[in-house]
N, C-alpha and C positions, 0 to 999 in steps of 0.2 A: 447509267442514268450520269447526266451534267451535271456537273461538279460549281458550288457557288464558283468558285478561280473558275470556270471554262463560260459560264454568264458571265461574268466581268469583261474578262475576257475577250467573249462575242461583242458584249453592249460600244466596248472600248473603240474594236474598230468599225462596228458598224454605223457609232454615228456621231464617230470621228473625237473620241476623245484621247485613245493614242494611238500609233500606225506600224506596223515592222518597220522599222529603221529601212532606207535601200531598195522595196522591196520588188520594187521591178527587175532588178539586178539577181536576186533571188535573196536581199534579207543581209544580215549583219550581224554576228553572232551575239544576242542580247543586247541588237542596240534597239532604239524606239526611237520613237518621234510625236512629241505632241500635235494635234489636230487642232481644227478651229476653238473644238467646245471645252477641248483640255488644256488646251494655252489660256485659253478663261480660268477655270478650275487652278490651276497652279498658278498663275496672278492671282487673283483671289487671295490666294493663300501668303502669298507673299506679300502680299500690299497688307493685310492685317494684321500677320505678324508685323513687319515694319512699326505699322503705328504704335502698334501694343509695348512692342519692346524697345523702341526705339525715338521716333517722334511722340509718345507720348511719356519717357522717364527725360528723368533732368541728369540723370549718370548713368545715362546711352549714349553712344555717339555710333554715326558706321562710317565704312570706307569700303570703296571698293578695287582691290590688288589687281596688279596682275596672274593673270593664268605659270607661265613662265617665269621662276625666281632665279638668281645665283645661285647655283648647286652647294654651295658653300653652305649657301641657311639649311638646306637638307645634310649637312653634312651636322653640324651644329645642336642639328633637332633630334637630331637619335638614326633619322629616318634610316638611312644612307647601312645601317648597320643594323637595324633592327626589326624596322618594317616587313618581315616577313613573314609568306604560309611552307607549313611545312610539304613537303612536297614527292607522291609517288605515282610512277606509269607500270601501267600492266605490260607486263613484256612480250604479252600474245597479241592484245588489238592494243595496244598504245594509249591507250588511251591515258589522262596524267587524273588524278585526283586531290585532295589535299587531304591526307596523313589523320588528320584531329576531327575527320568526320566520316570517315570511314573504317571498319573493323579489317586491318592488314590479312586478318589470318583468314577472315571467309574472303569466299571467289570475286573474280573483279564484277560489281553491276554489272559493266558494262557486256561483258563476252563469256562468266560464267567460270572461266577456268582458277582451277586451284594455283595458289602458289606462287601466284605470277609479280606478285611485286617487286619492282626495285625494291631499294635502300631509303627508306626517307633522308631528303635533302632541301635545304631551305629555297623557297622561291622569293626573291624580293618585290614586293607588287606593285615599285616606281612605275609610270611610262615612261621613257625617255625618247629623247628624241636627238636633236642637234641645228645649231644657229651656228648660222653661215653657212659656207659654200661646201665645205670641206665635211666628212663626216668623219673625223679625228676625235680619239679621244679626249683634245682639248677642247672641245667646241662639243661635249655632251649637258644638257641640261635635261630637266624632268618635266613633265607637264604635276602641278601640283598635286598629293594626296588626302590632301584636306585644305582648309579658309583658315584654318588657325595659325597659322606661323606667319603670315602677312603682318597681321593683329602683333603679335608680337617685335616682327621687324620694325614696323610703321611704328611703334609706343615712344619711342622720343617725337619722332613728329609729331606725332597729335597730343598731346602733355603741353610740347609747346605753344598748338597753333589753338588749345583749347579751354589753355589753363582749367585742367578739372583734376578737382582732390580728390582723393581715396575717401570712399574708391568708388572706380567708377569703373565703365566696362565698353567696350569698343566690341562693334557687332558686323559682319558681313555676310549677302549671300551670295554664292556665286559656285558655279562649277569646279568639283573635283574631278579625279582619273585616277583608279589602281586597277594593274593590271589581275583581277581576280580570277581564280586559278578554277572558281564554280561558281560563275555566276549562274542569275535562275530567278524563276519565281516570278517572268511579271518584270515589271520593275522594280521588285524590291531589293535587288542584287545584281545593278548594270558596270559596265568599265568604266563610264562616262558618268555623274550625277550630279545633284546640283544637295548646297548643304545652306541652312541656316546658322548662322554659330553666334555665339559671343563667349570673348575671353570678361572677366569680370577682375579685376584688378582690385588686392586687399593691401590691409600691413600684414608686416608680417606677423601672424600669430604667436602672442605672448603664451597662452594655452589653446587647447584644440576647441577649447568651446567657442574661440572667438570665431573662426572658421566652419566648424557646424552651426552658428546659427546664421552663418549666409547659406551656406549649401543647402541648408533648413528657406529657406528663402525661397531659392531659385528652383527647388522642390517639386514647391506650392507653385510658387509661376509655372511650372511645367505643366505642373497636372489641370490650372485654372484653365489652361493655351487647351487643351486637347477635349475637355467642355464646353470652349466655348467654340471650338469647332465641330462637334457633334460626334466626336470619336466615341466608344459605347466601355462608358470607363470598368461595367464588370467584365472586360476581356484587357482593361491593362492589369499587368502585375509587375511588382517593381523586383525586379533581381538586384543584389547584392553582390558586387564581384569577388571572390574571396583571392588574400593573394596568391600570386602567383600566377593569376590570371589577365589583373592587371597590364594597360599596357603599361610602358618604361617608365613614367611619367607621375604615374599617380598615385594617392596617394589612400587613395579613397575613389569608387566609381558608383553610382550606378544606372543599369538600362529599366528602362523599361520598357517592358517587353507589351506587345498587341499578340491578341488570337487572331492572326492572320487564317482565309479561309485554307492555306497547308498547313496550319500549325506555327502553335506558338511561336515567335520571332523579333529581335532586336527591330524598337522605332524610335527611340531618343535614347542619348545618354547626359551623365551630368557625375562632372569629372571635381576632384581635386589636387588638381595640374601642381601643388607646391610653387615654387622658386624656378624650380630648373630647366622652363623656358627660357625668362630674359635672363639667370641666370650666365646656362649656354650660348645665349649667343650675345652676351656683351665680354665673353674671353674671345669667344671665337672673331668678332672683327672688334675687338679691341676699342668699342664704343661705348659709354656713359651711358648703361642702362636706367640706372636708378631713378631713385625719385625722391625730393628732397623735403622729407614735414617741414609742413608751414610751423609748427607748433612746436619742432623741438630744433630744427636746422639740423636733422640729422639724416643722413644720406643713405636709405633701402634697399634694396632690390623687394618689389610688389609680387607677393604670393596672390595664387588665379584659381578661381570658380571657373566651371567652362561649360558652360550646360547646352546640346548641338540636337537640333533635329535635324532628318534627312526631308529636303523640298517631295519625292517624291514618293519615298516608304508615306509620309504623311497623306496625299493622293489619296495612295493606293489604301489607307486605313480609311480615309472617307470616303471612296468608294465601297468599300466591305460596309461600314457600318450603316450607310446610307443604302445599300441596295436593300429595296423589300420585293420580291417576288411570290408574296403572300398567296395575294389573289392571283390564278392561273389564268384570269381574262385580263391584265394590266397591270404592270412592271414601273414599278416608282423610286425614281434615286431621292431619297427623301432630304436630300444638301438643304446646312443652314442657310436661309434666305442670303446670307449676307457670303454665300460662298456660292449661291446655283452663278453657271456661267451667263444666262439671261437672265433678269427677273421677271420680268415676262411678257408674253406672247402675243401680238396683236393678229384679230383675223378680219376679212370681210365674211359676213356669215355665205355669202356668195360672190365665186371671183369671179361670175360672165356676169358681175352687176355693176358697172362703171360708177352707178352713187354710191352703192356702198363703201368697194373699196377705192373709189376718192378721196369720202369719213374717213375709212382707215389707215391711209395712206396721211393723210393730215395729222390722224392721236399718233401715230405713231413715229412720222417729223416730230414733229411737238415735245414729247415723253423720251426720245432716246436722245437727248439735249442735256439727260439730268438723270439717264438709266443703259444700262444696257440690254436692248430689246431684240428679239427675235421677230423675225414675218414670214408667220404660211398660210397660207392658203393652198395647202394641197387637200383632194378629198375632202373628205365630211368635215365636220366641224366635229365629230367623236373619235377619230383617229388622231383626229390634228392632237387631244388633248393629250392619245395615249401619247403619243411621240415627243407632247414638249415633258409630261409625267417622263420619259425616259432617261430624258436628259436632265432631272431636275428642277425646272420653269416654275415657282409658284405662282406666275398669275399668268390667266391667260382672260382675253380682253377682244371679247365678238364684238364686230359691231352688225348690228342689222337694221328692216327694217321700220321697226320704230322708234333705231338711232336718228331715225332722219323726221322726226317727229319732237319724240321728248328729249335729246340731248344727252340722251342714256345708253348706256351701255349695260353686256353682264360681263360681270367679271367673275367668273370660276377660278377657286381654291384649290391646290395639286396636292393638297394633304387631307382634308375634309369631300372634297367633289362637291361643295356646293356652290351657289352659286346666286349672285345681286347682282343688280340695279345700282348703276354709278354714277352720277353725274359727269358730263366729259371732262367741267371744266374742274372738278371734285378729282379725279384720278388723280393727278402730281403729288398732292397733301394724304389720298389711299394709301398709294405704294408706298413714300417714301415711310409713313407709320407704320405698315406693315413687316419695312423692310427692317424696319430696324430692329 
């Protein structure tokens, strides 16, 4: 029997959400391309996040930093030393595994050979490349494994140009790269991925309650975000990462885990990074990255609360939460209206009737100035409805022969399947109110 995950992957390929990368050349391991429908969903998520956490807040500003940074950044941040996974090889089939994800006393998961694993060794996850014509050690650089470090490195410039006072945050949406040993589960874990991240700078806390209150504020903000984008909250779990398992810079970390179709896995993270990053970059760069407290004139190194959202994991969680195949005759993607790739589809009842096509095109051209729309004249209207249901389109607008007489159209709702007649002159306001 086909699993829910298999159905989601099939839908994504068939309807243009996500394609296998480099497919005509046999693909590339765990490489995925967002198609015409998927890129709209992904962009809607990023735009909504930016509006909520940057444009709607007075205490957060944004940047868009380079993917490749000076290698000294990664020395100061500890990534070159600490950013690694334990790796073992099977001596029989030569397959590689993360030692913390398998029991090395068991047979090899790939070939079944017993007692075949090498000793564990650390494998750095940084993706290496070269700048300049010569591939030599002096020209080694790395694709960033996270978006965070640019926000620390640019802290002084942001502070000088915005005159923000603590507490305030720097936000960024961008690509990051990790040479994962065991990527997989569709777009959940990939070597090239996208993050939405905030570094929120606070005064050095005099007592734990000072940072804990801000940590709690961001915890609630992350929960509010998940509710806004329609993630099933009963499938969300907060995991308090224990001592010894947290990143080297973290004093406290919460992982928000989601019950994906393939199991409960990390969706988002919230960490208290203390003053680790600014302090280390200040020492390594010999630049003064302190903040002058306007109340006391005291120079301080701010501490940091870091909420992190994975874009690709958000897409997958939204697809999983919205996927409804409870009716064997009709698959529906019940996306929140604000995330739906298309807000409405416009049809002529019959594509071989020029007067209907002309009126439908007129409505389509008028409304798409304000809404992302799609045009569909394939097959009969019932098949068009089901086709739009699959990609999450909230409303379908059909122009029929009565439309030519009464100036109204039939609008059908994805979620209720109910139909109502709406005046063409009222369609813009109708859609605006519904999509809100």
